[in-house]
C-alpha positions in Angstrom: 16.4 -13.8 62.8 19.8 -12.3 62.3 19.7 -9.4 60.0 22.6 -8.5 57.8 24.7 -5.4 58.6 23.9 -3.6 55.3 20.1 -4.3 55.8 20.3 -2.7 59.2 22.7 0.1 58.3 20.9 1.1 55.2 17.6 1.1 56.9 16.5 4.2 55.2 16.7 2.9 51.7 14.3 0.1 52.9 12.0 2.5 54.4 11.7 4.5 51.4 11.2 1.5 49.2 8.7 0.0 51.5 6.8 3.2 51.4 7.1 3.7 47.9 5.6 0.2 47.3 3.1 0.3 50.0 1.2 -2.5 48.5 4.3 -4.8 47.8 3.4 -8.2 46.7 1.4 -10.1 44.0 0.2 -8.1 40.9 -3.5 -7.8 40.4 -5.6 -8.1 37.1 -7.9 -5.9 35.2 -7.9 -4.2 31.7 -9.4 -1.3 29.8 -9.7 2.1 31.6 -9.3 2.3 35.2 -13.1 3.2 36.1 -14.7 0.6 33.7 -16.7 -2.4 34.7 -14.8 -5.4 33.0 -16.5 -8.7 33.2 -14.5 -10.2 30.4 -11.6 -11.5 32.7 -13.9 -13.8 34.9 -13.5 -17.6 34.6 -14.8 -20.5 36.7 -12.4 -23.1 38.1 -13.2 -26.8 37.2 -11.0 -29.5 38.8 -9.4 -31.9 36.5 -9.1 -35.4 38.1 -5.5 -36.9 37.2 -4.8 -40.3 38.5 -1.3 -39.3 39.6 0.8 -37.7 42.2 0.9 -33.9 41.3 3.4 -32.9 44.2 5.9 -30.3 43.1 5.2 -30.3 39.5 5.8 -26.6 38.9 6.1 -26.5 35.0 2.9 -27.1 32.8 2.7 -26.8 29.1 0.2 -27.9 26.5 0.5 -29.3 23.1 -2.3 -30.4 21.1 -4.4 -30.2 24.0 -2.3 -32.7 25.9 -1.0 -31.4 29.0 2.7 -31.9 30.3 3.1 -31.2 34.0 7.0 -31.6 35.3 9.1 -31.0 38.3 12.0 -32.4 40.6 10.9 -34.7 43.4 13.3 -35.3 46.4 13.5 -38.1 48.9 12.5 -37.3 52.3 16.2 -36.7 53.5 16.9 -34.9 50.1 19.7 -37.6 49.4 18.3 -38.4 46.0 15.9 -37.0 43.4 14.2 -37.6 40.2 12.7 -35.5 37.5 8.8 -36.5 37.0 6.9 -35.7 33.8 3.3 -36.5 34.1 1.3 -36.1 30.7 -2.4 -36.4 30.4 -5.4 -35.2 28.2 -7.4 -32.2 28.9 -10.0 -34.3 30.9 -7.3 -36.0 32.9 -7.5 -39.3 31.2 -4.5 -41.3 29.6 -2.0 -40.7 32.2 1.7 -41.3 31.3 4.5 -40.9 33.9 8.2 -40.7 33.2 10.7 -40.7 36.2 14.2 -39.6 35.3 16.7 -40.2 38.1 18.9 -37.1 38.9 22.4 -38.0 40.4 23.6 -35.6 43.1 26.4 -35.8 45.7 28.8 -33.3 47.1 30.5 -32.8 43.8 28.0 -33.4 41.4 24.4 -32.2 40.6 21.8 -32.5 38.0 18.9 -30.0 37.1 16.5 -30.3 34.2 15.8 -26.7 32.9 13.2 -27.1 30.4 10.5 -29.8 29.2 9.2 -29.3 25.9 6.8 -31.8 23.8 6.3 -32.0 20.2 2.9 -32.7 18.3 3.8 -36.3 18.0 4.0 -36.6 21.7 7.8 -36.8 22.1 9.5 -35.1 24.9 12.7 -32.9 25.2 14.6 -32.0 28.1 17.5 -29.9 28.7 19.7 -31.3 31.6 22.3 -29.0 33.3 25.0 -31.0 35.0 27.4 -29.3 37.3 30.5 -30.5 38.8 32.9 -29.1 41.5 36.1 -30.8 42.5 36.9 -31.7 46.1 39.3 -28.5 46.5 36.7 -26.3 44.7 39.3 -25.0 42.1 37.8 -26.8 39.2 34.2 -26.7 38.0 32.4 -27.7 35.0 29.0 -27.2 33.5 27.5 -29.5 30.9 24.1 -29.1 29.0 22.7 -32.2 27.3 19.4 -32.4 25.6 17.4 -35.8 25.9 14.6 -37.0 23.5 12.0 -39.5 24.8 9.2 -40.8 22.9 5.6 -40.8 24.4 6.1 -44.2 26.3 9.2 -42.8 28.0 11.9 -44.3 26.1 15.0 -42.4 25.5 15.6 -41.9 21.7 18.7 -39.9 22.0 20.9 -37.6 23.8 23.2 -34.7 22.7 25.6 -32.4 24.4 25.2 -28.8 23.5 27.6 -27.2 25.5 30.4 -27.7 28.2 32.3 -25.0 29.9 34.6 -24.9 32.9 35.8 -22.4 35.5 38.7 -21.7 33.0 36.3 -20.0 30.5 33.1 -18.3 30.2 30.0 -20.2 31.5 27.2 -20.7 29.0 23.5 -20.3 30.5 20.4 -20.7 28.6 17.1 -18.5 28.7 14.4 -20.4 26.5 13.9 -23.5 24.4 11.3 -24.3 21.7 10.7 -27.2 19.4 9.7 -26.2 15.8 7.8 -28.9 13.8 9.9 -28.5 10.7 13.2 -26.7 11.8 13.9 -28.6 15.0 15.1 -27.3 18.4 16.0 -23.7 19.2 18.0 -23.2 22.5 18.8 -19.6 23.2 21.3 -18.6 25.6 24.5 -16.6 26.3 26.3 -18.0 23.3 23.2 -17.0 20.8 20.7 -19.3 19.4 21.6 -23.1 18.7 19.5 -25.1 16.2 19.5 -28.7 16.9 18.1 -31.5 14.7 15.2 -33.0 16.4 15.8 -36.3 14.6 19.3 -37.3 15.8 20.2 -34.3 18.4 22.9 -33.1 15.8 23.9 -29.2 16.0 22.8 -27.6 12.6 24.2 -24.4 13.6 24.5 -21.4 15.9 23.5 -17.7 15.4 26.0 -15.6 16.8 25.0 -11.8 17.4 26.0 -8.8 19.3 22.3 -8.2 19.9 20.9 -8.9 23.4 18.3 -11.6 23.0 15.7 -12.1 25.8 14.0 -15.4 24.6 12.6 -17.3 21.5 9.1 -18.3 20.8 6.9 -19.6 18.0 4.1 -17.3 17.0 0.7 -18.3 15.8 2.0 -18.2 12.1 4.4 -20.8 13.0 7.3 -18.4 12.6 10.1 -18.4 15.0 10.7 -15.1 17.0 13.0 -13.5 19.2 12.8 -10.8 21.8 15.8 -8.5 21.6 17.2 -5.3 23.1 18.5 -3.1 20.4 18.0 0.6 20.6 18.4 0.9 16.9 16.7 -2.1 15.6 13.9 -2.8 17.8 12.9 -5.2 20.4 11.5 -8.1 18.2 12.8 -10.0 15.2 12.3 -13.1 13.1 14.9 -16.0 13.4 15.5 -17.2 9.8 16.1 -21.0 10.2 17.1 -21.5 6.5 19.8 -18.5 6.6 20.7 -18.6 10.2 20.2 -14.9 10.6 17.9 -12.6 12.7 15.6 -10.7 10.1 12.8 -8.2 10.2 13.5 -6.4 13.3 10.6 -4.3 14.4 9.8 -1.9 17.4 6.8 -3.2 19.4 4.6 -0.3 20.6 4.4 -2.2 24.1 7.1 -3.1 26.8 7.6 -6.8 27.8 9.4 -5.6 30.8 7.0 -7.1 33.3 6.1 -10.4 31.4 7.3 -13.8 31.4 8.9 -15.8 28.6 6.2 -16.1 25.9 4.4 -19.3 25.7 3.0 -21.0 22.7 -0.6 -20.2 21.8 -2.8 -21.4 18.9 -4.7 -18.2 19.0 -2.0 -15.5 19.7 1.6 -14.9 19.0 2.6 -14.5 22.6 0.9 -15.9 25.9 2.1 -14.6 29.2 1.4 -16.0 32.6 2.2 -14.3 35.8 0.7 -13.7 39.4 -1.9 -11.3 37.5 -3.3 -14.0 35.4 -3.0 -14.5 31.7 -2.4 -12.0 28.9 -1.6 -12.1 25.3 0.0 -10.1 22.5 -0.4 -10.3 18.7 2.4 -8.7 16.6 1.0 -5.6 15.0 -1.4 -4.8 17.9 -0.9 -1.6 20.1 -1.3 -3.2 23.4 -1.0 -6.3 25.4 -4.6 -7.8 26.3 -5.3 -9.4 29.7 -7.3 -12.3 29.1 -8.0 -14.0 32.6 -7.5 -12.3 36.1 -7.1 -14.8 38.7 -8.5 -12.5 41.4 -11.7 -11.9 39.4 -12.0 -15.7 38.9 -11.6 -16.1 43.0 -8.3 -17.8 42.6 -5.6 -16.9 44.9 -2.7 -15.7 42.5 -0.2 -16.9 45.3 -1.4 -20.5 44.6 -0.8 -20.4 40.9 2.5 -22.0 39.6 1.8 -21.7 36.1 -0.8 -21.8 33.3 -1.5 -22.6 29.7 -4.2 -22.4 27.1 -6.1 -25.1 25.2 -7.4 -24.9 21.7 -10.9 -23.9 22.7 -9.6 -20.9 24.6 -9.9 -22.3 28.2 -7.0 -22.1 30.3 -5.4 -24.9 32.4 -3.7 -23.8 35.7 -1.4 -25.8 38.2 -2.1 -24.6 41.7 -0.8 -25.5 45.2 -2.8 -24.2 48.1 -1.7 -24.5 51.9 -4.1 -26.0 54.6 -3.6 -24.1 57.8 -5.3 -27.0 59.7 -3.0 -29.8 58.4 0.2 -27.9 57.4 0.0 -29.7 54.0 0.3 -28.2 50.4 -2.3 -29.6 48.4 -1.5 -29.6 44.5 -4.2 -29.7 41.6 -4.8 -29.0 38.2 -7.9 -27.1 37.1 -9.5 -25.8 33.8 -10.6 -22.2 33.9 -13.8 -21.9 31.7 -14.8 -18.3 30.7 -18.1 -17.0 32.5 -20.6 -15.2 30.4 -20.2 -11.6 30.8 -23.9 -11.3 31.3 -24.0 -13.7 34.1 -20.9 -12.0 35.6 -22.7 -8.5 35.4 -25.3 -9.6 38.0 -22.7 -8.4 40.6 -21.6 -4.8 40.4 -17.9 -4.6 40.0 -15.8 -2.1 42.5 -12.4 -1.5 40.7 -9.3 -1.1 43.1 -6.5 0.7 41.8 -2.8 0.3 43.2 0.8 0.1 42.3 1.4 -3.4 43.6 -0.9 -5.2 45.4 -0.5 -6.0 49.2 -1.0 -9.5 50.1 -3.3 -8.9 52.9 -5.4 -6.7 50.6 -5.4 -9.6 48.2 -6.5 -12.1 50.8 -9.5 -9.8 51.8 -10.4 -9.2 48.0 -10.8 -13.0 47.7 -12.6 -13.4 50.9 -15.1 -10.5 49.9 -15.8 -11.7 46.5 -16.4 -15.3 47.7 -19.3 -14.0 49.8 -21.2 -13.5 46.5 -22.9 -10.4 47.7 -24.2 -7.4 45.8 -20.5 -6.2 44.9 -17.2 -7.8 44.0 -13.8 -6.3 43.7 -11.5 -6.2 40.6 -8.1 -5.0 40.8 -6.1 -2.8 38.3 -2.4 -3.1 39.3 -0.5 -0.4 37.7 2.8 -2.0 38.3 2.5 -3.9 35.0 2.9 -0.4 33.3 6.5 -0.2 34.8 9.4 -0.2 32.4 13.1 -1.2 32.6 14.1 2.5 32.4 11.2 3.7 34.7 10.0 1.5 37.5 7.5 4.2 38.6 5.9 4.6 35.1 2.9 2.7 36.4 2.6 5.0 39.5 2.6 8.0 37.1 0.0 6.4 34.9 -2.2 5.9 38.1 -1.7 9.5 39.2 -2.7 10.6 35.5 -5.8 8.4 35.6 -6.8 9.8 38.9 -6.2 13.5 38.0 -8.0 13.0 34.6 -11.1 11.7 36.4 -10.5 8.2 35.2 -9.6 6.9 38.7 -10.7 3.4 40.1 -13.3 3.2 42.7 -11.1 2.4 45.5 -7.5 3.7 45.7 -4.8 1.8 47.6 -2.7 5.1 48.3 1.0 5.4 47.8 3.1 7.5 50.2 4.8 9.0 46.9 1.2 10.1 45.4 0.4 13.8 45.6 -2.4 13.0 48.2 -2.9 16.6 49.3 -3.3 17.7 45.6 -6.1 15.0 45.1 -8.0 16.3 48.1 -7.6 20.0 46.9 -8.9 18.9 43.5 -11.8 17.2 44.9 -10.8 13.7 43.5 -11.2 12.0 46.8 -14.4 11.4 48.7 -14.8 12.6 52.4 -15.3 9.4 54.5 -16.7 11.0 57.6 -20.3 10.5 56.8 -19.8 6.8 56.0 -18.1 6.5 59.3 -20.8 8.3 61.3 -23.7 6.4 59.8 -21.9 2.9 60.1 -23.4 1.2 63.1 -20.4 -1.2 63.3 -17.7 1.7 63.5 -17.3 3.7 66.6 -14.2 6.2 66.2 -13.8 6.1 70.0 -12.6 2.4 69.7 -9.6 3.3 67.5 -6.2 5.3 68.4 -7.4 8.9 68.5 -3.9 10.2 67.5 -3.8 8.0 64.3 -7.2 8.8 63.3 -6.7 12.5 63.9 -3.1 12.8 62.2 -4.4 11.3 58.8 -7.1 14.0 58.8 -6.9 17.0 56.3 -8.3 20.3 57.7 -10.4 18.3 60.2 -11.9 15.9 57.5 -11.1 12.1 56.8 -10.3 11.0 53.4 -8.2 8.0 54.1 -8.7 4.8 56.2 -5.6 3.7 57.6 -6.0 0.2 59.4 -2.4 -0.4 60.4 0.7 1.4 60.8 4.5 1.6 61.7 6.4 4.2 63.6 9.6 5.9 62.3 11.7 7.2 64.9 15.2 7.4 66.6 16.3 5.6 69.6 19.4 6.5 71.7 21.2 5.2 74.5 19.5 6.5 77.5 22.5 6.7 79.8 24.3 9.1 77.6 21.1 11.6 77.2 21.5 13.1 80.6 17.7 12.9 81.2 16.7 14.7 78.1 13.4 13.8 76.5 14.1 15.7 73.3 17.4 16.8 71.5 18.6 19.1 69.1 21.8 18.9 66.8 23.9 20.8 69.3 22.9 18.3 71.9 24.0 15.5 69.6 27.3 17.1 68.8 28.0 17.8 72.5 27.1 14.2 73.6 29.4 12.7 70.9 32.3 14.8 72.0 31.9 14.0 75.6 31.6 10.3 75.1 34.3 10.2 72.2 31.8 8.9 69.6 32.9 9.8 65.9 30.1 12.0 64.5 30.0 9.7 61.6 29.0 6.9 63.8 26.8 8.7 65.9 23.5 7.2 64.1 25.3 4.0 63.2 26.6 3.7 59.8 25.8 7.0 58.2 26.9 9.3 55.4 25.7 12.7 54.4 23.1 11.9 51.7 21.7 9.0 53.6 21.1 11.2 56.9 19.5 13.9 54.6 17.3 11.4 53.1 16.3 10.1 56.6 15.7 13.7 57.5 13.5 14.5 54.7 11.7 11.4 55.2 11.2 11.6 59.0 11.1 15.2 59.6 9.6 17.1 56.5 6.4 17.7 58.4 8.6 20.1 60.6 9.0 22.4 57.6 5.9 21.7 55.4 2.4 22.5 56.5 0.2 21.0 53.6 -3.1 22.0 55.2 -1.9 25.8 55.3 0.1 25.7 52.0 3.2 27.0 53.9 6.9 26.0 54.4 9.5 27.2 56.7 12.9 26.2 55.2 14.5 29.4 55.8 13.8 30.1 59.4 16.9 28.8 60.7 16.0 25.1 62.0 16.6 23.6 58.5 19.9 25.3 58.2 21.0 23.6 61.5 20.0 20.4 59.8 22.3 21.0 56.8 25.2 22.2 58.8 25.1 18.9 60.6 24.9 17.0 57.5 28.1 18.7 56.3 30.0 17.4 59.2 29.1 13.7 58.2 31.3 11.7 55.8 30.5 12.3 52.3 30.6 8.3 51.7 30.7 5.3 54.0 34.0 3.7 54.1 34.1 0.2 52.5 35.9 -1.4 55.8 32.9 -0.6 57.8 31.1 -3.3 56.4 33.6 -5.6 57.6 32.8 -4.9 61.2 29.7 -6.3 63.4 27.9 -2.8 63.3 25.0 -4.3 65.2 27.0 -4.4 68.2 28.1 -0.8 68.1 25.1 0.2 70.5 26.3 -2.1 73.3 30.0 -1.3 72.7 29.6 2.6 72.8 30.9 3.2 69.4 27.5 4.6 68.4 24.8 6.7 70.2 21.6 6.5 68.2 19.7 4.5 65.6 17.2 5.3 63.2 14.3 2.7 63.8 11.3 1.6 61.6 9.2 -0.1 64.2 6.7 -2.7 62.8 5.1 -3.5 66.2 6.0 -4.7 69.7 8.2 -7.5 68.6 10.6 -5.0 67.0 10.7 -2.7 69.8 11.6 -5.5 72.3 14.3 -7.0 70.0 15.8 -3.4 69.7 15.4 -2.3 73.2 16.3 -5.4 75.3 18.7 -6.9 72.4 20.7 -4.6 70.6 20.7 -1.9 73.1 20.7 -4.1 76.1 17.9 -2.0 77.8 20.0 1.2 77.9 17.4 2.5 75.6 15.2 5.6 74.8 12.9 6.6 72.0 13.9 10.2 71.9 13.0 11.0 68.2 14.7 13.0 65.4 16.8 16.1 66.5 15.1 19.3 66.4 11.8 18.0 65.1 8.5 19.0 66.2 6.5 17.1 68.7 8.4 13.8 69.8 10.5 13.5 66.7 8.7 10.4 65.3 6.2 9.9 62.6 3.4 7.3 61.7 4.0 5.4 58.5 0.7 3.9 57.2 1.2 0.1 56.1 -2.1 0.5 54.1 -4.1 3.6 53.3 -7.4 3.4 51.4 -9.4 6.2 49.7 -12.6 6.4 47.6 -12.9 8.1 44.2 -15.3 11.1 44.7 -16.6 10.1 41.2 -17.5 6.6 41.8 -20.8 5.3 41.0 -20.6 2.6 43.8 -19.3 4.6 46.9 -21.4 2.6 49.4 -20.0 -0.7 47.7 -16.4 0.6 48.1 -17.0 1.5 51.8 -18.5 -2.0 52.4 -15.1 -3.4 51.3 -12.8 -0.9 52.9 -14.6 -1.1 56.4 -13.6 -4.9 56.5 -9.8 -3.5 57.5 -11.3 -1.8 60.6 -13.2 -5.0 61.9 -12.3 -6.6 65.1 -11.6 -9.8 63.2 -9.2 -8.2 60.8 -7.5 -5.8 63.4 -6.8 -8.7 65.9 -5.0 -10.7 63.1 -2.7 -8.0 61.8 0.8 -9.4 61.8 3.9 -7.5 62.3 2.2 -3.9 62.3 0.6 -1.9 64.8 -3.3 -2.1 64.5 -5.4 0.8 64.8 -8.2 -0.5 67.0 -7.3 0.1 70.6 -8.2 -3.3 72.0 -6.1 -5.1 69.4 -3.1 -3.1 70.0 -3.4 -3.3 73.7 -3.4 -7.1 73.4 -0.4 -7.1 71.3 1.2 -5.1 74.1 0.3 -7.6 76.6 1.9 -10.4 74.4 5.2 -8.4 74.5 5.3 -9.3 78.4 4.8 -13.1 77.9 7.8 -15.6 78.5 8.5 -17.1 74.9 9.5 -20.5 76.6 6.1 -20.6 78.3 3.8 -21.7 75.3 2.3 -24.8 76.4 -1.3 -24.8 75.9 -3.2 -21.4 75.8 -5.0 -19.6 73.2 -3.7 -20.4 69.7 -4.3 -16.9 68.6 -2.0 -15.5 71.3 0.6 -18.4 70.6 0.6 -17.3 66.9 1.4 -13.7 67.8 4.2 -15.0 70.1 5.7 -16.5 66.9 6.6 -12.8 65.9 9.2 -12.5 68.5 12.9 -14.0 68.7 14.1 -15.2 71.9 17.8 -14.1 71.2 19.9 -12.4 68.8 23.6 -12.9 67.9 26.2 -10.1 68.1 29.2 -11.6 66.5 29.3 -15.0 67.9 27.6 -14.3 71.1 24.1 -15.1 71.6 22.1 -12.6 73.5 18.9 -13.5 75.3 16.1 -11.1 75.0 13.8 -10.8 78.0 10.0 -10.0 77.5 9.0 -6.5 78.7 7.8 -5.7 82.2 4.5 -4.0 82.9 6.1 -0.6 83.3 8.1 -1.1 80.1 5.0 -2.1 78.3 3.0 0.8 79.5 6.0 3.1 78.5 5.8 1.8 75.0 2.0 2.2 74.7 2.2 5.7 76.1 4.8 6.4 73.1 2.7 4.9 70.6 -0.4 6.9 71.6 1.9 10.2 71.6 2.9 9.9 68.0 0.6 12.5 66.1 2.6 13.3 62.8 2.7 11.0 59.8 5.2 10.9 57.0 4.7 13.4 54.2 7.6 12.2 52.0 7.6 13.4 48.5 10.2 12.3 46.1 9.9 15.7 43.9 10.5 17.6 47.1 13.4 15.3 48.3 15.0 16.0 44.8 14.8 19.6 45.1 16.3 19.5 48.5 19.1 17.3 47.5 19.8 19.1 44.4 19.9 22.6 46.1 21.7 21.6 49.2 24.7 20.2 47.3 26.3 23.4 46.5 26.5 24.2 50.4 28.0 20.9 50.9 30.7 21.6 48.3 31.5 25.0 49.5 29.8 26.9 46.6 27.0 28.7 48.4 26.2 29.7 51.8 23.6 27.6 54.0 21.3 30.6 54.1 21.4 30.9 50.2 20.4 27.2 49.7 17.7 27.6 52.3 16.2 30.4 50.7 16.4 28.6 47.2 14.7 25.5 48.8 12.2 27.7 50.4 11.2 29.4 47.2 11.1 26.2 45.1 9.3 24.0 47.6 6.8 26.7 48.4 5.7 26.7 44.8 5.4 23.0 44.5 3.3 22.9 47.7 1.0 25.7 46.5 0.7 24.0 43.0 -0.1 20.5 44.6 -2.3 21.6 47.5 
């Protein structure tokens, strides 16, 4: 795995993003208030048997209860392809297939973007043909609409646009077919109206308004989603006058939702990894109709969905078989489960801001057990907007503080967790741990368990973690086990290392953010509600930052910055260690074994911190705390811990096993335990620095033990808070610009952060 230079050098940005989205992945479902038990989103999957090859049909639409699945099929060597359309009745009968050859060569490619049926069973496709000359100087992009009858016979084709490299390309976002007014194709050139009888262009609506998509509402009117601060975000498309009319401002944001699909019951039908949602013009909110997770369906398996006239949904799915290595494609009907029947199980709500895929997997497995409890997800990321991508996180925080919290909270590092504890929002988990016969705290890394306690009490379960630290070239450290900023400057001067390159590609702001993220525990004691920004140590940090370049020169990105550590151009590197594989790659690869984890300069302890990859808490007001614990404890089981990928497990026996794997030769994989072989797949046998391949040796026993000792020594965890970070960045700027002394800004930061800590502890 060869990483890009910017991805490596801008590590901090990635770290902060990963932390802020500690549950990155598919969105979950749910509706109503966070703490409510909602049984209306549960459906039962019933297979639809279709006598046809359903492989790679990624689109599914419904018209008059007839289903149309379509997608591109490639030959084994990808030299030829065709576009397949398979239509069938809702019970899988009366299968009709249409194969459209797609010419592809070094200069020419074809792609069908849309497949839309009408009520007579005719099919309309939009073909995108792209041509590039041999010398690459000329390119053309042509769009053609084709109409086929129900038997697959071509009735007509019509070119709707042709652009080239000499003018602006046209692209299309949506297409609908209206029974009366014909085809409406919406793109960068406006909305083009095409006669569905002969393909002639009836006209194009040109507008300065930014149009998102067109769709047909339940009233058979044509609508467009738009973005106009003055007029609104929805309007009608008047086919008679060729104008956009009746603009309205919807009380909901469509930012997180897909292009609306046609529905007999609703104006807009949305499908995504959450499930199915609908919106009717005039309503105050978008309504969740079906949750895949609540219906025991893996959201990652779902390509798309549509709705039948009776309200049932039809989904097209693909599930991967670990044993055969084959994707199995299927079409299923989702039939609503009677809420009274569903209510026989107690529902535990899990709230998050984006759902981690490993949590999603555990939810599906837990629910399929059919026990007393089942988990329902409320993913607040659906409340994010284009203007505020943390709007959902803010709403989750509001629900938690107001007493409307879900039963289980998948915590985010940017949540005011200490405030939750001080306000009594979170349940102390020690009694559950102590009485659980399957959990023995002695079996887990004590430094991790103790680090995440508050005033000696456990409020979180942290099943896995990463470590954020700083590595340096050991040969230049002169035997030091820790260092401060004076040491950094002295070593850099002695070895002729530019101060701006000491920590790799670094500028003033990125280094300060790294310090806030990695070392804020040195200056904030949340348990005691105290800060120490004005005792001199933080001033040293700011003075060092001032010596760094304000911005990173553009020419740096033309260099192979990964090679700086072997060549001597850089001294140290911030590292976000996911596990032993990352450690081995950095130590024996990029640093060439001249390597020491020395930590952040001047920080308390060893200058490193634990970063929870998952962090669970239980709402103190939950009516089903025992059920919530039954789910959370799964993440502490040996089965789960032994199979954690790319993170450090908290179970001692599991992390020791991972440490042993780091000593194994990747070339010796014949036979052996499949479980161990799978862990070996996390490792790279080599890296590339420039054009040179560098072989990576496994760890020796001594090196392995040294790393384990380091992991067990890290006893601080991140306490990053975006509001505190904003205060520090804002108030330190006058010092960097020479407007205030370092002591003045430290005093101001001390005052402002102290107020914040006391108000939120």
